N, C-alpha and C positions, 0 to 999 in steps of 0.2 A: 273833939270837935274839929271839923275841917275849917281852915282859914277862909275867911270871907263868908262863912255860913254860920248863922246863929239863929236860934229861935227868937223871934222878935217879941213875942208875948206868950206867956204861959196861958194855957187854956183855962178860962174861969170855971169854977165849979158849976155843974149843971149845963154846960154848953157841950157842943159836939166835939168829942175828942178826936174825931177824924179830920178836923180842920186845924191847921197851924198857920200863924202869920210869920213869915220868914223874910229876911232881907235879900236873899239871893237863891238862885237855883243851885242845887248841889248834885253831884254825881251819886245817885243812890246806890250804885254798885260799889262805891268806895267809902260810903258813909252810912251810918245807921241813923242819921238825923233826918227828920224829927220823929219818925214813926218806927224805927227799927229797920232791919234789912228789907230792901225791895229790889226788884230786878230791872225796872225801867222807870224813867221819868218823862214827862211831857209838859211843855209850857203852853198855856192857853191865854191869849190876850183878849181882854174885853174892850170893846169900843163904846162910844156914846150910845149907839143904837141898842147894844146889849144892856147897858145900864138903865136906859129908859124903859126897856121891856121889863126888867126886874122891878123897877119902880111902879109899873102899871100892873103888877101882880102876876106877870107871866113867868114861866120857868125857862131856863136855858138847858138844852140837852147837849152834852159834850160827848163826842166820840173819843174814847180813850184807847189808843193803840189798835184801832180797828177791831176791838174785841169786847169792850165794855161800854156802857153808857152811864154817865153821871148826870143827874138832874140837879141844877142849882136854882135856888129861889132865895129871895130876900126875906130876912126875918120879919115876921108879921108886925111886931112892935115897931121896928125900924120903918117899915113901909107906911104904917099909920102916921108916924111922926113926920115923914117926908110929905105926906098929903095935907098936913095942917097948913093953913094960910101963913105965908111969910117964911116958910122953910125953904131951904136951898133946892129941894127937888120940885118945887112948884113950877108949873108951866104957865 
């Protein structure tokens, strides 16, 4: 394991194994964490507008290295919880 990089949370059974919560960005050419050998990494920063769009049921389309597109959406159960009166996501 590279210093300063650790897997924050093991992926729960039944969830998407393509997603890992980590504490820091690592050089994927020097480390096999968290998914095994990869050739590039990229950081994407979400702002309040992005988070609000996810809470409204919209998807985010992320351009990855000018070659791929990743679509991000909020888990349906989480979105429903955020829409309940008195929840943090309420507007």
